[in-house]
C-alpha positions in Angstrom: 3.0 -17.8 -8.1 3.5 -14.7 -10.3 0.7 -15.7 -12.6 -1.8 -16.0 -9.8 -0.7 -12.7 -8.3 -1.0 -10.9 -11.6 -4.8 -11.6 -11.5 -5.1 -9.1 -8.7 -3.8 -6.3 -10.9 -4.7 -7.1 -14.6 -8.1 -7.7 -16.0 -6.9 -10.7 -18.1 -3.9 -12.9 -17.4 -2.8 -15.8 -19.6 -0.2 -18.3 -18.5 1.2 -19.7 -21.7 3.1 -22.9 -22.0 6.4 -22.3 -23.8 6.3 -25.8 -25.3 3.2 -24.9 -27.3 4.7 -21.8 -29.0 6.3 -21.7 -32.4 8.0 -18.8 -34.1 7.6 -18.4 -37.9 9.7 -16.2 -40.1 9.2 -15.2 -43.8 5.8 -14.6 -45.3 3.8 -16.0 -42.5 6.0 -14.5 -39.8 4.8 -14.2 -36.2 4.4 -16.0 -32.9 1.8 -18.8 -32.8 0.4 -20.5 -29.7 -1.4 -23.8 -30.2 -1.2 -23.0 -33.9 -3.1 -19.7 -33.5 -1.6 -16.2 -33.8 -0.3 -14.9 -30.5 -2.7 -12.5 -28.8 -2.2 -8.8 -28.0 -0.9 -8.0 -24.5 0.1 -4.9 -22.5 2.7 -6.8 -20.6 4.6 -10.0 -21.4 6.9 -11.7 -18.8 8.9 -14.3 -20.6 10.6 -17.1 -18.6 12.3 -20.3 -19.5 15.4 -22.5 -19.2 18.7 -21.7 -20.9 17.9 -24.6 -23.2 15.3 -22.5 -24.9 17.4 -19.3 -25.1 17.0 -19.0 -28.8 13.2 -19.4 -28.7 12.9 -16.9 -25.9 15.1 -14.5 -27.8 13.0 -14.9 -30.9 9.7 -14.4 -29.0 10.9 -11.2 -27.3 12.5 -9.9 -30.5 9.1 -10.1 -32.4 7.2 -8.7 -29.4 9.4 -5.8 -28.4 7.8 -3.3 -30.8 4.3 -4.5 -30.1 4.1 -5.0 -26.3 4.2 -1.8 -24.2 6.3 -3.4 -21.4 8.5 -6.5 -21.0 10.9 -6.7 -18.0 13.4 -8.7 -19.9 14.8 -7.4 -23.2 15.7 -9.6 -26.2 19.5 -9.4 -25.6 19.1 -10.7 -22.0 18.4 -14.2 -23.2 21.7 -14.3 -25.0 23.8 -12.5 -22.3 22.4 -13.9 -19.0 21.8 -17.5 -20.2 25.6 -17.7 -21.0 28.0 -17.4 -18.1 30.8 -16.1 -20.2 28.7 -13.3 -21.7 27.3 -12.5 -18.2 30.9 -12.1 -16.9 31.8 -9.9 -19.9 28.8 -7.6 -19.2 29.7 -7.4 -15.5 33.3 -6.7 -16.4 32.3 -3.7 -18.4 30.5 -2.3 -15.4 33.3 -3.1 -12.9 31.1 -5.6 -11.0 33.4 -7.6 -8.7 33.6 -11.3 -9.6 36.0 -14.2 -9.0 39.1 -14.3 -11.3 37.9 -15.9 -14.5 39.8 -17.5 -17.4 38.7 -18.5 -20.9 41.1 -20.6 -22.9 41.2 -21.1 -26.7 42.6 -24.6 -26.3 43.0 -27.4 -23.8 46.8 -27.5 -24.2 47.1 -23.8 -23.3 44.8 -24.3 -20.4 46.9 -27.2 -19.1 50.1 -25.0 -19.2 48.4 -22.1 -17.4 46.6 -24.3 -14.9 49.9 -25.4 -13.5 50.3 -21.9 -12.1 46.9 -21.3 -10.5 46.0 -21.9 -6.9 43.7 -24.9 -6.2 40.9 -25.7 -5.9 39.3 -24.1 -9.0 35.9 -24.1 -10.5 35.2 -25.2 -14.1 32.0 -24.2 -15.7 30.2 -24.9 -19.0 28.9 -21.5 -20.3 25.3 -22.7 -20.3 23.5 -24.3 -17.4 21.4 -23.5 -14.4 20.6 -24.9 -10.9 24.3 -25.8 -10.5 24.4 -28.1 -13.5 27.6 -27.8 -15.6 29.7 -26.7 -12.6 32.7 -28.8 -11.7 35.4 -28.5 -9.1 39.1 -29.5 -9.3 41.2 -29.7 -6.2 44.5 -30.4 -8.0 46.2 -30.0 -11.4 45.7 -33.7 -12.1 41.9 -33.6 -11.6 41.7 -30.3 -13.6 43.7 -32.0 -16.4 41.3 -35.0 -16.4 38.3 -32.7 -16.7 39.9 -30.8 -19.5 40.4 -34.1 -21.4 36.8 -35.0 -20.9 35.6 -31.6 -22.0 37.9 -31.7 -25.0 36.4 -35.1 -26.0 32.9 -33.6 -25.8 34.1 -30.6 -27.8 32.7 -28.4 -25.1 33.9 -24.8 -24.4 34.5 -24.0 -20.7 35.5 -21.2 -18.4 37.7 -21.5 -15.2 37.3 -19.5 -12.1 39.2 -19.2 -8.8 37.5 -20.9 -5.9 36.4 -18.5 -3.2 36.1 -20.3 0.1 32.7 -19.5 1.8 32.2 -22.8 3.6 29.7 -24.0 1.0 27.5 -20.9 1.2 26.4 -18.2 -1.2 23.7 -15.5 -1.2 20.7 -15.5 -3.6 19.2 -12.0 -4.0 16.0 -11.3 -5.9 16.0 -8.0 -7.6 12.7 -6.5 -8.9 13.1 -3.0 -10.5 15.3 -0.9 -8.2 14.5 -2.9 -5.1 15.8 -6.1 -3.5 12.6 -7.9 -2.5 14.1 -11.0 -0.9 17.3 -12.8 -0.1 18.6 -16.0 1.4 21.8 -17.7 2.3 22.1 -21.0 0.6 24.1 -23.7 2.3 25.4 -26.7 0.5 24.9 -30.2 1.8 27.8 -32.0 3.4 30.4 -33.2 0.8 28.7 -30.9 -1.8 30.1 -27.6 -2.9 27.1 -26.4 -4.9 24.7 -24.5 -2.8 21.8 -24.4 -5.3 18.4 -25.4 -3.9 18.0 -27.8 -6.8 21.3 -29.4 -5.9 20.1 -30.0 -2.3 21.2 -26.7 -0.8 19.2 -25.3 2.2 18.0 -21.8 2.3 18.4 -19.6 5.4 17.1 -16.2 6.3 19.6 -13.4 6.0 19.6 -9.6 6.5 21.6 -8.1 3.7 24.2 -5.4 4.2 23.9 -2.3 2.1 27.0 -3.3 0.2 25.4 -6.5 -1.0 22.1 -4.8 -1.8 23.9 -2.3 -4.0 25.9 -5.0 -5.6 22.8 -7.0 -6.6 21.1 -3.8 -8.0 24.2 -2.8 -9.9 24.4 -6.3 -11.4 20.8 -6.2 -12.6 21.4 -2.8 -14.1 24.6 -4.0 -15.8 22.6 -6.8 -17.4 19.8 -4.4 -18.4 17.1 -6.5 -16.8 14.3 -5.5 -14.4 13.8 -8.9 -12.7 16.6 -11.4 -11.9 18.2 -13.5 -9.2 21.8 -12.6 -8.4 24.2 -15.1 -6.7 26.9 -13.6 -4.6 29.8 -15.0 -2.6 30.2 -13.2 0.8 33.9 -12.9 1.7 35.9 -10.8 4.2 37.9 -9.3 1.3 34.8 -8.3 -0.6 31.7 -9.8 -2.0 31.8 -11.2 -5.6 29.0 -12.0 -8.1 29.2 -15.5 -9.5 26.0 -15.7 -11.5 22.7 -14.2 -12.5 19.4 -15.9 -13.3 16.6 -14.2 -15.3 14.2 -17.1 -14.6 14.7 -17.4 -10.8 12.7 -19.9 -8.9 10.7 -18.5 -6.0 9.7 -21.6 -4.0 12.9 -21.9 -2.0 13.2 -18.2 -1.4 9.6 -17.8 -0.4 10.1 -20.2 2.5 12.6 -18.0 4.3 11.2 -14.5 3.6 8.1 -12.8 5.0 7.0 -11.0 1.8 4.8 -12.4 -1.0 7.4 -12.6 -3.8 4.8 -13.4 -6.4 2.8 -10.2 -5.4 6.0 -8.1 -5.4 6.8 -9.1 -9.0 3.2 -8.8 -10.1 2.7 -5.3 -8.6 5.9 -4.1 -10.3 4.9 -5.5 -13.7 1.6 -3.7 -13.3 3.1 -0.4 -12.3 5.6 -0.5 -15.2 2.9 -1.4 -17.6 0.8 1.5 -16.6 3.8 3.8 -17.1 4.5 2.3 -20.5 0.9 2.6 -21.6 0.8 6.3 -20.5 4.0 7.1 -22.4 2.4 5.6 -25.6 -0.6 8.0 -25.1 1.7 10.9 -24.4 0.3 11.3 -20.9 2.1 12.0 -17.7 3.0 8.5 -16.7 4.2 9.3 -13.2 1.0 11.2 -12.4 -1.3 8.5 -13.8 0.4 5.8 -11.8 0.1 8.0 -8.7 -3.6 8.3 -9.2 -4.1 4.6 -9.7 -2.1 3.7 -6.6 -3.5 6.4 -4.4 -6.6 4.4 -3.4 -4.6 1.3 -2.7 -2.2 3.2 -0.5 -5.0 4.8 1.5 -6.0 1.3 2.5 -2.5 0.1 3.2 -0.7 3.1 4.8 -1.6 6.2 6.8 -2.2 9.5 5.0 0.9 11.4 4.1 1.8 13.9 6.9 -0.8 12.6 9.3 0.7 11.8 12.8 0.6 8.1 13.7 1.1 6.7 17.1 3.3 3.7 16.8 6.0 1.8 18.7 9.5 1.6 17.2 11.7 -1.4 17.5 15.4 -1.6 18.4 18.0 -3.9 17.1 21.0 -3.4 19.3 21.6 0.4 19.2 19.7 0.7 15.9 16.2 2.0 15.5 13.9 0.1 13.1 11.0 2.2 11.8 7.6 0.7 10.8 7.1 -0.4 7.2 4.6 2.4 6.4 7.4 5.0 6.9 9.2 3.6 3.9 6.0 3.4 1.8 4.9 7.0 2.6 8.3 8.6 2.3 9.4 6.8 -0.8 12.9 6.5 0.8 15.3 4.0 -0.9 18.8 2.8 0.0 20.0 4.0 -3.4 20.0 7.6 -2.2 21.7 9.6 0.5 19.7 11.4 3.2 20.2 14.2 5.7 19.6 13.1 9.3 19.1 15.6 12.2 18.8 14.0 15.6 17.7 15.9 18.8 16.7 14.6 22.1 13.3 13.0 21.6 13.1 13.8 17.8 14.6 12.6 14.5 14.3 14.4 11.2 15.2 12.7 7.9 15.2 14.4 4.5 16.5 13.8 1.0 20.0 15.1 0.4 20.6 17.5 -2.5 
């Protein structure tokens, strides 16, 4: 979806199969695709399963000084592909999350798990799509899982179980914007709400608190594109996971925007800025010039009066989409609103 959308913005787009890449170190160091040296690109968007985290990290490490723009830095493939490292990064930035425990031994875990409230969630540090996530509804079941993990010599983390009736929220962050979100509902008798585990996606309108939480999570992980999984609870939303290779198929069924195009356009804009910086040009001005013609076709001229209807949702006024595009307003800032009978003025706060 992203690859096809990129063709609208870049002259040349290559979609490269990760399984045909090898990384060589030493005298013949470099990245090779189908046994040939990797080409030169202005932008590289690297995606892949946690199983290939070391390969992904190696690729981005060798490319980071050569490619003007990559949305995912090298360290992201270590941090975000490991649930423990993810939670440590979120902790440093005070991102709310469920209570989480890491135990050095199974025996200590058994002693402490006698004191926790059940049910609990037990996770392997690596895994996506709900794989490696287990639930224990009592000390006996938790103890049995501990014995099994011990026999497999597998590390694990334990989290409190937050009751959300089998639901969580998947939010897709692109740059400093949330471009899509859905509520995922688990099947009956299943606690995992992941789409790949049989969960069903539902349309949702995010509250500002959850939008900011998703944006803050992406910033804490230092990534420009990611999926953020959030538990919605009356006592406060909590982040349970992040995904730097988020699937778009499930989310695209419940949102009205073209997610592939949203990501592609962002990659293009950031690449233009990165290239301009390398040439010591005014990146913001160059991007504005490039986008000006597109905006003329998509939205009215800035400052030009437009006759349009406005929609209401309850007592709230919903403005047309072009207002956001022309004004550049974002929910990450505060604005001054002056309302008079028949007139509303909105401006950026100082």
